[in-house]
N, C-alpha and C positions, 0 to 999 in steps of 0.2 A: 474370504475374498482377500486377494493380495493387492498391495499398492506399493509404488516406489516413491520415495521422498525426493521431490524435485527442489531445485534452488528456490523457486517461487513459494514453496511451502515453509521456508525457514526465515528466521530473523537474521540480523547481521552477524551473528555468531555461528550460523550454520545449523542451529537447532530448530526443530519444527516449532513454529509459532503456536502458542497454546490454543488459540481459537480454531485452528485448522483441524483439530481432532473432532470438533463438532461436525465439520464438513465431511471428514472421513466416516463418521457415524452415519450421516445422511446417505452417503454412497452405499454403505453396507446395508442399510435398510432397503434401499431401492433394489440392490442386488438380491437380497433375501426374498423380496416379493417376486421379482422376475424369475428366480429359480423355481418358484412354485406356480408359475404360469400367470402371475398377476402383473399387468402393465399399469403403471401409474397413469399414463395417458388415457388408457381405457377406463380406469376408475374415475378419472376426472370427467370423461364423457358421460359416465353413468351418474354424475352428480355427487360423487364421493370424494371429498377432500380430507386431508389430514392436517391437524394442527398440533404442534408440540405444546403441551401444557406444563411439562416439567423436564428438566435436563440436569444430569449430574456428571461430573468428570473428576476422576482421581488420577493425578499424575504420579507415576511410579519411577520412571527414568526417562532420560531425554532420547528422543529419536533424532538422528542427524541426516544431513544431506547425503544422498546416495544410498541410504539403507533401504532394504525391502521390508515391508511390514505385512503381517497377516491379521485380519480382523475376524474374530469368532463372534457369532451373533446368536443370542437366545431370545425367544419370544414368549411372553405370557400375556394372557388376557386378565385384566384386573376386575373388571365389571362388564356390564353389557355395553358400556360406552367408551372404554379405553383399552389400549394395549401398550405394553412396555417392551421395548427392544433394549436388551442389555448387550454391551459390547466389551470385548477384551482385545486390545491391540498388543501384539508381540512383534519383536524383531524376528524376521523369518528364519534366519540361520541358527541363531543362539537360543531362540524362544524367550529372550529376556522380556519381561512384562514392562510395557511402556505406559499404557493407560487402561483404566477401567472406567466404564460409565454406562449411562442409560438415558433413554428418552421415553417419556410417556406421551402418547398421542391419542387424540379423540378424532372421531370422524364427524364431519359437518356437511351440511348440504350447501348448495351454491349460494345461499344467503347467509352462511356462517352459523346456522343454527345446529347445535349438537344433535346428532342422531345416533340411534342404536347401531351396534355392529351387526351386520346381516349374518344370519346363521350360515348362509352359503359361503360368505367371506371367511368366517371362522373355520368352517369345514375344510376349505381349500388350504388354510394354513395348518390344518391338522389339530385344531383345537375344538373338541366337542364339549369337554368339561371346562368351564370358564376359569377354574383354578389350576388347570394343568399347565405344564410348561413343556415346550419342545426345544431341543437343542440342535444346532447345525454346526458341526465341526469345521465346515468349509467357509462359513461366514454367511 
């Protein structure tokens, strides 16, 4: 997934504000699901919600106003109740590594109770073996 850095994304020095990378990760997760035919809106209608239980960010170099970035996303299932999206953000032209990070999510029902990942959901994501990983070079 590609994004452009806008002024609103930056601090007073024109550098992407550190917390915005978590927003970029969220966009990349939604994009990843949509590319596989999964709509977050439809999942919510089915009573499937996602909650982030852990997030990590490692800053490697600064992204600045006007740059274009690309986000590569990898997905793995950790157990029957959680999945981890790992992300690498690079500057599009130079491929300079900007940020690496991940977010682990659980699925919950409409009452917030943790529920198992549905086999059909895992199958749609291409995960049949819960220890396997799939990679998407486009994000």
